[in-house]
Residue, then its C-alpha position, 0 to 999 in steps of 0.5 A: m502460512q509459509a515457513i519463515d526462512h530466519n536466514n534471509q538477511t533482506f527478510q531480516l533487515a526489513l524486520a530490523l527497520v519495521t520492529e526497531s526505527r520509524r522508519n517507511i518502508f516500500l517492501t516489494g518483490k515479485a509474486g512466491t517471494g514471501k511479502t504476504t508471509f512477511l506481512k502476517y509475521v509483523r501483525e502476529n510479533c511485532q509489539k507496536q499497535i498496528a492497523v492493516v489495511a488494503p485498497t479492496g475488500v478481497a485484499a483486505i481479507n487476504a491481509g487481514g484487514a479492512t478496507i482504505h476507504s472504510f477505516f479512514q472514512l475516505p469518500l469517493s470523490p478525488f482528494i487534492p491538496e488545493a481545492k480552488g475552483f472546483t466544488e465540493n461535489k467533484v472533489m475534497n480538499k482537507h476541510s471538506l474532507l476533515g468536516r465530513m468525518r465523524i469519528n467517535k472517541d474509540k476510532r479517535k483513540i485508535f488514530q492516537q494510539l496507532e503506531l504502525l499502518i501497513i497498507d498491502e496491495i498497494s500498487m492499486v492505492r492512488s496519490d491521492t489517496m495517500d495524501a488524505i490519509d496522511t492529511i487525517l493522521k495528522y489531523f487526529r494526532n495532532r502532529n501536523h509537521e510529521p508523515f502520516g502524523g508520526v505514524q510508520v507506515l509499512l507499503i507491500g506490493d508489487m508495482f507489475q500487478l494491478p494499477p490504481i483504478i481512476s477515471d478520466d474525468e478524476w485524472n482530468l482533475l488530479s492531473q493537476f495536482y499529480k504527475s501520474q496516480y500512484f502512491f509514490e507520486s504523492r506531496v507525503m511520499q515525494q517530500f518523506p520516500p520510504a526505504h526501498i527493499q525488495f524480496e528476491k527468493i521465490y518460496r512458492q514455487s521450486d519449479e524453475a521453469f514455472i517460476q520463469l513463466l511467472n515472470q515472463v508473464r509479470n513483465n509483459e515478455m511472453d514469446e511463443a515458447a513461454g505461451g507453449k509452457e503456459q498450455i503445458y501448465s494449464d493442462r495439469 
């Protein structure tokens, strides 16, 4: 893990919001700006009861947590806030989602004591998944009038990276309820927008030309000159 830059004011602001408030936060930034370092620092130093989840197994391993679907027992079926006109084998609503869950005493206790939920690689998390998480936490914490049942949520990721995976059939269902498949279009995020913090200083690379190349790839701004640089770095 790279060293913590305690002089970085944005890092300190993000840390203060996580540790000293209950505000939900969307932490973003380009590759190499310290998002993963921040996640690991919070996990190791924050005194709150924390769970770390991610949308895929690889991302979950990298973040030191579990997959979203395994932690929350989410089905593969799309989740919608209403289910009129749909059958359960195509889609899940609040009642069918909660009705199929088999939560033991230990998992129920984890949900009830949870204070901070960290979701890594948030760019890959679908809007319906966020609303399913919100539904589950509200129910098992018996706090139906608070987003995520009163659990603080830290969302970490770069929206220029991998998007959510969704089939055409799934989107045909979900598009009746959501403007897009991205997490910020979920009903819970629309009703309770998170604080937005962006890390900007790049720590991972000191080569300015390489940093510029990474950003061009990220922004889909590759030109002939950048292509030549890419070949140079691939030959190293």
